C-alpha positions in Angstrom: -12.1 21.2 -15.4 -8.8 22.9 -16.0 -9.4 24.3 -19.5 -5.8 25.6 -20.4 -4.0 22.5 -19.3 -1.1 21.0 -21.2 -2.7 17.5 -21.2 -6.3 16.3 -21.5 -5.6 13.3 -19.3 -2.8 12.1 -17.1 -2.8 8.4 -16.0 -1.3 8.4 -12.5 -0.1 4.9 -11.5 0.7 3.9 -15.1 3.4 1.5 -14.1 1.0 -0.5 -11.9 -1.1 -3.4 -13.1 -4.3 -1.5 -13.9 -2.7 1.8 -14.8 -0.7 0.1 -17.4 -3.9 -1.2 -19.0 -5.5 2.3 -19.0 -2.4 3.6 -20.7 -2.5 0.8 -23.2 -6.1 1.5 -24.1 -5.3 5.2 -24.7 -2.2 4.3 -26.8 -4.1 1.9 -29.0 -7.3 3.9 -29.5 -5.9 7.5 -29.5 -2.2 7.2 -30.2 0.1 10.1 -28.9 0.1 13.6 -30.2 -3.3 13.3 -31.8 -6.7 14.8 -30.8 -6.3 13.4 -27.2 -3.2 14.7 -25.4 -2.3 12.3 -22.6 0.6 11.4 -20.4 1.8 8.6 -18.1 2.6 9.4 -14.5 4.2 7.6 -11.5 7.0 7.5 -9.0 9.8 6.3 -11.4 10.6 7.6 -14.8 12.5 4.4 -15.6 9.5 2.2 -14.8 7.2 4.4 -16.8 9.5 4.2 -19.8 9.7 0.5 -19.4 5.8 0.2 -19.5 5.6 2.7 -22.3 7.8 0.5 -24.4 6.1 -2.7 -23.3 2.6 -1.5 -24.4 3.9 -0.3 -27.7 3.3 3.4 -27.0 5.5 5.9 -29.0 8.8 6.9 -27.5 7.6 10.5 -27.3 4.7 9.6 -24.9 5.1 12.2 -22.1 6.2 10.8 -18.7 5.4 12.7 -15.5 7.1 11.9 -12.2 4.9 12.3 -9.2 4.7 10.5 -5.8 1.8 10.1 -3.4 4.2 11.0 -0.5 5.3 14.3 -2.2 2.3 16.7 -2.2 4.2 19.3 -4.2 4.8 16.9 -7.0 1.1 16.0 -7.1 0.0 19.6 -7.1 2.4 20.3 -10.0 1.0 17.3 -11.9 -2.6 18.2 -11.6 -2.0 21.7 -12.8 -0.9 20.2 -16.1 -4.0 18.2 -16.8 -7.7 18.7 -17.5 -8.3 15.3 -15.8 -6.2 12.9 -13.8 -7.0 9.2 -13.7 -5.6 7.5 -10.7 -5.2 3.8 -10.2 -3.0 4.2 -7.1 -4.8 2.4 -4.3 -5.9 1.6 -1.7 -7.2 5.1 -2.0 -7.7 5.5 1.8 -3.9 5.0 2.1 -2.6 6.8 -0.9 -5.4 9.0 -2.3 -5.9 11.9 0.1 -3.3 14.3 -1.2 -4.2 13.8 -4.9 -7.9 14.2 -4.5 -7.3 17.4 -2.4 -5.0 18.8 -5.1 -7.5 18.2 -7.9 -10.4 19.7 -5.9 -8.3 22.8 -5.1 -6.9 23.2 -8.7 -10.2 22.7 -10.6 -8.8 19.5 -12.2 -11.2 16.6 -12.9 -10.4 13.5 -10.9 -11.4 9.9 -11.7 -10.6 6.8 -9.7 -11.6 3.1 -9.3 -12.5 3.4 -5.6 -14.7 0.8 -3.9 -13.7 1.9 -0.4 -17.0 3.3 0.9 -15.5 4.7 4.1 -13.0 6.8 2.1 -15.6 7.9 -0.4 -17.8 9.2 2.4 -14.8 11.1 3.7 -14.0 12.6 0.3 -17.6 13.8 -0.1 -17.5 15.5 3.3 -14.0 17.0 2.8 -14.0 18.1 -0.8 -17.5 18.5 -2.3 -17.7 22.2 -1.4 -14.2 23.0 -2.6 -14.8 21.2 -5.9 -18.0 23.0 -6.5 -16.1 26.3 -6.1 -13.2 25.3 -8.3 -15.2 23.5 -10.9 -13.4 20.2 -10.4 -15.5 17.1 -11.2 -14.4 14.5 -8.7 -15.7 11.1 -10.1 -15.3 8.1 -7.8 -15.9 4.5 -8.7 -15.3 4.7 -12.5 -14.6 0.9 -13.0 -16.6 -2.3 -12.6 -17.5 -0.8 -9.3 -19.8 0.8 -10.1 -20.3 1.9 -13.7 -22.1 -1.1 -15.2 -24.6 -1.1 -12.2 -25.0 2.6 -11.7 -25.3 3.4 -15.4 -27.4 0.2 -15.8 -30.0 1.4 -13.4 -30.0 4.8 -15.2 -30.6 3.0 -18.6 -33.3 0.9 -17.0 -35.1 4.0 -15.6 -34.8 5.8 -19.0 -36.3 2.7 -20.6 -39.1 2.7 -18.0 -39.9 6.4 -18.9 -40.1 5.6 -22.6 -42.1 2.3 -22.3 -44.1 2.8 -19.1 -44.4 6.6 -19.1 -42.7 7.1 -15.8 -39.6 6.0 -13.8 -40.0 3.0 -11.5 -39.4 3.0 -7.7 -38.1 -0.6 -7.7 -35.2 -2.0 -9.7 -33.5 -5.4 -9.4 -29.9 -5.9 -10.6 -29.1 -9.5 -11.3 -25.7 -10.8 -12.5 -26.4 -13.4 -15.1 -22.9 -14.3 -16.0 -19.4 -13.2 -15.1 -15.9 -14.4 -15.8 -12.8 -12.6 -14.5 -10.2 -12.4 -11.8 -9.0 -10.1 -9.0 -5.8 -8.1 -9.0 -3.6 -7.6 -6.0 -4.8 -4.0 -5.8 -8.4 -5.0 -5.3 -7.3 -7.5 -2.6 -5.3 -4.8 -0.9 -8.2 -2.3 -0.9 -10.4 -4.9 0.8 -7.7 -5.5 3.4 -7.3 -1.8 4.0 -11.0 -1.3 4.6 -11.1 -4.2 7.1 -8.1 -2.7 8.9 -9.9 0.6 9.1 -12.9 -1.0 10.8 -10.7 -2.7 13.4 -8.9 0.6 14.1 -12.1 2.7 14.2 -15.4 0.8 14.8 -17.4 3.9 13.7 -16.5 3.0 10.1 -18.7 -0.1 10.2 -22.1 1.8 10.1 -20.8 3.6 7.0 -20.2 0.3 5.3 -23.6 -1.1 6.4 -25.9 1.8 5.6 -27.2 1.8 2.0 -27.4 5.7 2.2 -24.0 6.4 3.6 -23.1 8.4 0.4 -26.2 10.6 0.4 -25.5 13.1 3.2 -28.6 14.3 4.8 -30.9 11.8 3.0 -32.0 8.4 4.4 -34.3 6.4 2.1 -36.5 3.4 2.8 -35.3 0.0 4.1 -33.5 -2.0 1.4 -33.4 -5.7 0.7 -30.5 -7.5 2.6 -29.6 -9.7 -0.4 -27.5 -11.8 1.9 -29.0 -15.3 1.4 -30.1 -17.5 -1.5 -33.7 -17.1 -2.5 -35.9 -17.7 -5.5 -36.6 -14.7 -7.8 -39.7 -15.1 -9.9 -38.7 -12.2 -12.1 -35.7 -14.1 -13.4 -37.0 -17.5 -12.9 -34.0 -18.7 -10.9 -32.4 -18.8 -7.5 -30.3 -15.8 -6.7 -27.6 -15.4 -4.1 -25.4 -12.7 -2.6 -23.1 -10.6 -4.9 -19.8 -9.5 -3.3 -19.9 -6.0 -4.9 -23.5 -5.2 -4.0 -22.4 -3.4 -0.8 -20.5 -0.9 -2.9 -22.7 -0.7 -6.0 -26.0 -0.1 -4.2 -24.6 2.9 -2.4 -23.4 4.4 -5.6 -26.8 3.8 -7.3 -28.5 5.6 -4.4 -26.0 8.4 -4.6 -26.7 8.8 -8.3 -30.4 9.1 -7.6 -29.6 11.7 -4.9 -27.3 13.8 -7.1 -29.8 13.9 -9.9 -32.5 15.2 -7.6 -34.2 11.8 -7.0 -35.6 11.1 -10.5 -36.2 7.5 -9.4 -38.1 8.8 -6.4 -37.2 9.2 -2.7 -38.8 5.8 -2.0 -36.5 4.1 -4.5 -35.5 0.5 -3.7 -32.6 -1.3 -5.4 -30.8 -4.6 -4.7 -28.2 -6.6 -6.5 -27.7 -10.4 -6.5 -26.2 -13.0 -8.7 -28.1 -15.8 -10.4 -27.2 -19.2 -9.0 -26.3 -21.7 -11.7 -25.8 -25.3 -10.2 -22.3 -26.5 -10.7 -20.9 -23.0 -11.7 -19.1 -20.6 -9.4 -21.2 -17.5 -8.6 -18.3 -15.1 -8.0 -15.0 -14.0 -9.5 -12.3 -16.6 -9.9 -9.2 -16.4 -7.6 -11.3 -15.7 -4.5 -10.2 -17.8 -1.6 -7.1 -18.9 -3.3 -4.6 -16.8 -1.4 -5.1 -14.0 -3.9 -2.5 -12.1 -6.0 0.0 -9.6 -4.7 -0.2 -5.9 -5.5 0.9 -5.3 -9.1 -0.4 -8.8 -10.1 -3.6 -9.7 -11.8 -5.3 -11.8 -14.5 -3.2 -12.8 -17.5 -3.8 -11.3 -20.9 -5.7 -14.4 -22.0 -7.9 -14.3 -18.9 -8.7 -10.6 -19.5 -9.5 -11.2 -23.2 -11.8 -14.2 -22.5 -13.6 -12.6 -19.6 -17.0 -10.9 -19.8 -20.0 -9.8 -17.7 -23.7 -9.8 -18.3 -26.0 -8.0 -15.9 -29.8 -7.7 -16.2 -31.9 -4.9 -14.6 -35.6 -5.4 -14.0 -37.7 -2.3 -13.4 -41.0 -3.0 -11.6 -43.8 -0.5 -12.1 -46.4 0.1 -9.4 -49.1 -1.2 -11.8 -47.3 -4.6 -12.3 -45.7 -3.8 -15.6 -42.0 -4.4 -16.1 -39.1 -3.4 -18.2 -35.9 -5.5 -18.6 -32.6 -4.2 -19.9 -29.1 -5.7 -19.9 -25.6 -4.3 -19.7 -22.8 -6.5 -21.1 -19.0 -6.1 -21.3 -16.6 -7.9 -23.7 -13.6 -8.3 -21.4 -12.7 -9.4 -17.9 -14.8 -7.0 -15.8 -12.3 -5.9 -13.2 -9.4 -5.1 -15.5 -9.9 -5.5 -19.2 -13.2 -3.7 -19.1 -12.4 -1.5 -16.1 -9.4 0.1 -17.8 -11.5 1.0 -20.8 -14.3 2.3 -18.6 -12.2 4.8 -16.6 -10.3 6.0 -19.7 -13.5 6.7 -21.6 -15.1 8.2 -18.6 -12.3 10.8 -18.4 -12.7 11.7 -22.0 -16.5 11.8 -21.8 -16.2 14.2 -18.8 -13.8 16.6 -20.5 -15.1 16.3 -24.1 -18.8 15.6 -23.8 -19.8 17.2 -20.5 -18.2 20.6 -20.3 -21.3 22.1 -18.5 -21.4 19.5 -15.7 -20.6 21.6 -12.6 -17.9 20.9 -10.0 -18.5 18.6 -7.1 -18.0 15.0 -6.0 -19.9 12.9 -8.5 -20.8 9.4 -9.5 -19.9 8.9 -13.2 -23.5 8.0 -14.2 -25.0 11.1 -12.6 -22.3 13.4 -14.1 -22.5 12.0 -17.6 -25.7 10.1 -18.0 -26.6 9.2 -21.6 -23.3 10.6 -22.9 -21.5 7.9 -21.0 -23.8 5.2 -22.3 -23.0 6.2 -25.8 -19.3 6.4 -25.3 -19.1 3.1 -23.5 -20.9 1.5 -26.4 -18.7 3.1 -29.0 -15.3 2.7 -27.3 -15.4 0.4 -24.4 -17.0 -2.9 -25.6 -20.3 -2.3 -23.8 -23.7 -3.4 -25.1 -26.9 -1.9 -23.7 -30.0 -3.8 -24.7 -33.7 -3.4 -24.0 -34.9 -6.9 -23.6 -38.6 -6.3 -22.8 
């Protein structure tokens, strides 16, 4: 963290679809010029001013001009902030210079990345630098993968309290979800597929559950790629499109914390199949939105998610916990997640050392508390 910075948080990409939602959350919850000092950043001062006015932020909301193609402008921006939130993706196309600048300057960095190939590259390239500078580089601070990564943490803490020890097997099951994709998400998926076509060595990184745990390879994990009956939820379960990202972040969390779940930890993620109901996000397979587009305000407000985590003890005993969100997962909830993660990191976790982190491993119970207080999350012990 950069302790003497002018701003607590700069939202980079604030004129884009998701960045605008992040800025809107900060404006509504924290105002401007109050306890939280924040600014909006992007390529165009005029567009930033337009968004500032549209979201009802005060006229004196600070605006910072910076461009992914202008490294000097990024370096100048990160020196002004304790933490930078970036929604400018695909990160493998536009993220390299910013994450490098933050790692070098000791500025905390938070993104919404689900691009595993790029995340592995960031770990290899910047972990040592960030450890030296004190920068906390937090990847995947949105729906991929906070509800799942912090959900497993909450399940394991519950197992310790109720069973007396962590469990080596957790199942993540999506019980209900309603939301849509933005153009940015679609573009990130396309960029990853293009990277595979250009360089086939990317494919094993995407396929290996332990590609984000350098030097550690755990046990074989369930494939989760076909419909099956799950006795623990009393229903059929099928593939979940985000499992390939979330499971890797869960294993990285365990790795970063020193394997509190065990080196033999097994985790999979599937969605409960309800006959007659779609099992995935709406807007899939419908041509998809363009970058800068996404769900309407009504769609965001009426969206939600409900994920159950079942911890299976070696003696046959179980714990069951749930994580629920009150908005469209990818955007309404994600914008609150990343904003509150940034504030949690700088306000509640000053002793977390530098390095490339998952948010759950970096912030643990402090993040659970903040998400419940400020981001519409509900964490429940069900049994």
